[in-house]
C-alpha positions in Angstrom: 125.4 -107.5 31.5 125.7 -107.3 27.4 126.3 -111.2 27.5 123.6 -111.9 29.9 119.6 -111.4 30.5 118.6 -108.7 33.1 116.4 -110.1 35.7 112.7 -109.2 35.1 111.4 -105.9 36.2 109.2 -106.9 39.6 106.2 -104.9 38.2 104.4 -104.6 35.0 106.1 -101.8 32.7 103.1 -100.0 32.3 103.2 -99.4 36.0 106.4 -98.8 36.1 106.0 -96.0 33.4 103.5 -94.8 36.0 105.8 -94.2 38.8 108.4 -92.7 36.7 105.9 -90.0 35.5 104.8 -89.7 38.8 108.5 -89.3 40.2 109.2 -86.8 37.5 112.4 -88.9 36.5 114.5 -87.9 33.4 114.9 -90.8 31.0 118.3 -91.3 32.2 117.0 -91.4 35.9 114.2 -93.9 35.2 117.1 -96.4 33.8 119.0 -96.4 37.0 116.1 -96.9 38.8 114.9 -99.7 36.6 118.2 -101.6 36.9 118.3 -101.2 40.4 114.9 -102.6 40.3 116.1 -105.5 38.5 118.7 -106.4 41.2 121.6 -104.7 39.4 124.7 -103.3 41.2 126.8 -100.4 40.4 129.4 -102.5 38.0 126.3 -103.9 36.1 124.7 -100.5 35.8 127.3 -99.1 34.1 128.0 -102.2 32.0 124.2 -101.5 30.8 124.5 -97.7 30.4 128.0 -97.8 28.8 129.1 -95.7 31.7 132.1 -95.3 34.2 131.3 -96.6 37.5 132.0 -93.4 39.3 129.5 -91.6 37.1 126.6 -94.3 38.1 127.6 -93.7 41.6 126.7 -89.7 41.0 123.6 -90.4 39.5 122.8 -92.6 42.1 123.7 -90.0 44.8 121.8 -87.3 43.4 118.5 -89.6 42.6 118.7 -90.2 46.2 119.0 -86.6 47.1 116.2 -85.6 44.9 113.9 -88.6 46.1 114.5 -88.0 49.8 116.1 -91.6 50.5 119.3 -92.8 52.2 119.7 -96.0 50.2 118.8 -98.7 47.8 116.6 -100.4 49.9 114.8 -96.9 50.7 114.0 -96.2 47.2 112.8 -99.7 46.4 110.3 -99.2 49.3 109.2 -95.8 47.9 108.8 -97.1 44.7 106.4 -99.7 46.0 104.7 -97.6 48.4 103.6 -95.6 45.2 102.8 -98.6 43.0 100.5 -99.6 46.2 99.1 -96.1 46.4 98.7 -96.2 42.6 96.6 -99.6 42.6 92.8 -99.8 43.3 91.7 -101.2 46.5 
């Protein structure tokens, strides 16, 4: 993706930072989650992070296990649920 522009993050950056802290993610995990939220596939994440696709898939699998989700949709829903819980009513 070096030649293209990443899609926008679907939330303010400061809110994403709060979610990352709440989920206690490492910088590498946070970057993977950010790229998933930006609708990047495994190949795009690998290119952006200069990793092998197999390494990205390992990171994603471990991230899913750690956060108790089964797939990208569940991850995104969990993040937005946390975001909603953080927002004042």
